[in-house]
C-alpha positions as CSV (number, residue, x, y, z in Angstrom):
1,M,-10.8,-3.2,36.5
2,E,-13.3,-4.2,33.9
3,N,-12.2,-6.3,30.9
4,H,-13.8,-5.6,27.5
5,K,-13.3,-8.5,25.2
6,K,-13.6,-7.8,21.5
7,Q,-14.7,-10.1,18.8
8,P,-11.9,-11.5,16.5
9,I,-11.6,-10.0,13.0
10,T,-12.1,-12.7,10.4
11,V,-11.8,-12.2,6.7
12,G,-12.3,-15.1,4.2
13,P,-10.1,-15.6,1.1
14,K,-12.6,-13.9,-1.2
15,T,-13.9,-11.2,1.2
16,G,-12.6,-7.8,2.3
17,K,-12.8,-4.5,0.4
18,N,-10.9,-4.7,-2.9
19,V,-9.8,-1.6,-4.8
20,S,-7.7,-1.0,-7.8
21,V,-4.9,1.5,-7.0
22,G,-2.4,2.4,-9.8
23,G,-3.1,-0.8,-11.6
24,S,-2.6,-3.0,-8.6
25,N,-5.2,-4.9,-6.6
26,Y,-5.4,-4.0,-2.8
27,R,-7.7,-6.0,-0.5
28,I,-8.2,-4.4,2.9
29,L,-8.1,-7.1,5.5
30,A,-8.3,-5.0,8.6
31,S,-9.0,-1.2,8.6
32,G,-8.7,1.4,11.2
33,K,-12.5,1.1,11.7
34,D,-11.9,-2.6,12.7
35,T,-8.9,-1.9,15.0
36,E,-9.9,1.5,16.6
37,G,-7.1,3.1,14.5
38,A,-4.4,0.9,15.9
39,F,-3.3,-0.7,12.5
40,A,-4.5,-1.7,9.1
41,T,-3.5,-4.7,7.0
42,I,-3.7,-4.8,3.2
43,D,-3.2,-7.8,0.9
44,M,-1.5,-6.4,-2.3
45,L,-1.3,-8.0,-5.7
46,I,1.2,-6.0,-7.8
47,P,1.2,-6.9,-11.6
48,P,4.5,-6.9,-13.6
49,G,5.6,-3.2,-14.0
50,G,3.3,-2.1,-11.1
51,G,3.9,-0.4,-7.8
52,P,3.6,3.0,-6.2
53,G,5.9,5.9,-7.2
54,P,8.0,7.8,-4.7
55,H,6.1,8.9,-1.6
56,A,6.6,9.5,2.1
57,H,4.6,9.4,5.3
58,A,6.0,10.8,8.5
59,D,3.4,9.5,11.0
60,F,3.2,5.8,10.5
61,D,5.3,2.7,10.1
62,E,4.7,0.6,7.0
63,T,5.8,-3.0,6.7
64,F,5.7,-5.4,3.7
65,Y,6.1,-9.2,3.7
66,V,6.7,-10.7,0.2
67,I,4.4,-13.8,-0.1
68,E,5.1,-14.5,-3.8
69,G,7.3,-12.9,-6.5
70,E,9.6,-10.0,-5.9
71,V,9.7,-6.2,-5.9
72,E,12.5,-3.7,-6.1
73,V,12.3,-1.4,-3.1
74,R,13.9,2.0,-3.5
75,S,14.5,4.6,-0.9
76,E,16.7,7.5,0.0
77,F,19.0,4.9,1.5
78,G,19.4,2.7,-1.6
79,T,17.8,-0.2,-3.5
80,Y,16.8,-3.6,-2.2
81,V,15.4,-6.5,-4.2
82,A,12.8,-8.1,-2.0
83,A,12.2,-11.7,-3.0
84,K,9.7,-14.2,-1.6
85,G,10.0,-14.4,2.2
86,S,11.6,-10.9,2.4
87,Y,10.3,-8.4,5.0
88,I,10.7,-4.6,4.7
89,T,9.9,-1.9,7.3
90,I,9.6,1.8,6.4
91,P,9.8,3.5,9.8
92,K,8.0,6.7,10.8
93,G,9.8,9.8,9.9
94,G,9.1,10.5,6.2
95,V,11.7,8.4,4.3
96,V,10.9,8.8,0.6
97,H,10.4,5.3,-0.9
98,A,8.8,3.4,-3.8
99,F,8.6,-0.2,-5.0
100,K,8.1,-1.8,-8.4
101,N,7.5,-5.3,-9.6
102,K,10.2,-5.7,-12.2
103,S,9.5,-9.4,-12.7
104,E,7.2,-11.2,-15.2
105,Q,4.9,-12.6,-12.5
106,T,2.4,-10.9,-10.1
107,A,4.0,-10.0,-6.8
108,H,1.9,-10.7,-3.6
109,L,2.6,-8.6,-0.6
110,L,1.1,-8.3,2.9
111,C,1.3,-4.7,4.1
112,T,0.6,-3.5,7.6
113,V,0.6,0.1,8.7
114,V,0.7,1.4,12.3
115,P,-1.3,3.3,13.1
116,A,-4.1,2.8,10.5
117,G,-4.9,5.4,7.9
118,L,-3.2,4.3,4.6
119,E,-6.2,2.1,3.8
120,S,-8.4,5.2,3.8
121,L,-6.3,6.8,1.1
122,F,-6.6,3.6,-1.0
123,E,-10.4,3.6,-0.5
124,E,-10.6,7.2,-1.6
125,I,-8.3,7.0,-4.7
126,G,-9.0,3.4,-5.7
127,Q,-11.8,1.9,-7.7
128,P,-13.8,-1.0,-6.3
129,V,-12.9,-4.3,-8.1
130,A,-13.2,-8.0,-7.6
131,V,-10.5,-10.0,-5.9
132,G,-7.6,-10.3,-8.3
133,Q,-9.1,-8.0,-10.9
134,F,-6.6,-5.6,-12.4
135,L,-7.5,-2.3,-14.1
136,P,-5.1,-0.3,-16.2
137,P,-3.4,2.5,-14.2
138,A,-4.9,5.9,-14.6
139,R,-3.1,8.3,-16.9
140,L,-1.1,10.7,-14.7
141,D,-1.4,14.0,-16.3
142,E,-0.8,17.3,-14.4
143,A,-4.4,17.7,-13.3
144,T,-4.6,14.1,-12.0
145,M,-1.3,14.5,-10.2
146,K,-2.6,17.7,-8.5
147,K,-5.8,15.9,-7.4
148,L,-3.8,12.9,-6.1
149,Q,-1.4,15.1,-4.2
150,A,-4.2,16.9,-2.5
151,I,-5.9,13.6,-1.5
152,A,-2.5,12.1,-0.4
153,E,-1.8,15.1,1.8
154,K,-5.2,14.8,3.5
155,H,-4.1,11.3,4.5
156,G,-0.6,12.2,5.7
157,Q,1.2,11.3,2.5
158,Q,3.6,13.2,0.3
159,L,4.0,12.3,-3.4
160,F,7.2,12.9,-5.4
161,P,7.9,12.9,-9.1
162,P,8.5,9.5,-10.7
163,N,12.3,10.1,-11.1
164,Y,12.8,11.5,-7.6
165,L,14.8,8.5,-6.4
166,G,16.8,8.2,-9.6
């Protein structure tokens, strides 16, 4: 049996692809292109009031580790305040969930998805920015929501209205 060794993936503190998504700063540390689709890892900076609205994805696991700050995580199963050091897993199956930074400081999360793919959505809907740069979130009128829904569905995501989880 032949052993094929692969080069380690290394990303410096100021490198990686950075995109602004919904007013947050996402730095893609490892993409599906790097891991042959096995997983992706995204470093997320979520400003006060930021975070994704209700969404679901049936075909991948998503995990978050809170490095700094805190976020309120809502799902069909309830609400959890995830403070520094907390770890959250959204399992495959399509659980509707969302999170929001309700604090006054930027929340710093490490997100991993298995298999990869979520990072491709972020690359398509996001705008390239510098590390730590925050852009105001786009205005979500009906036309923008339709466009985002179509892109999300292409990447295995389903979006729900902002008040879907109460």
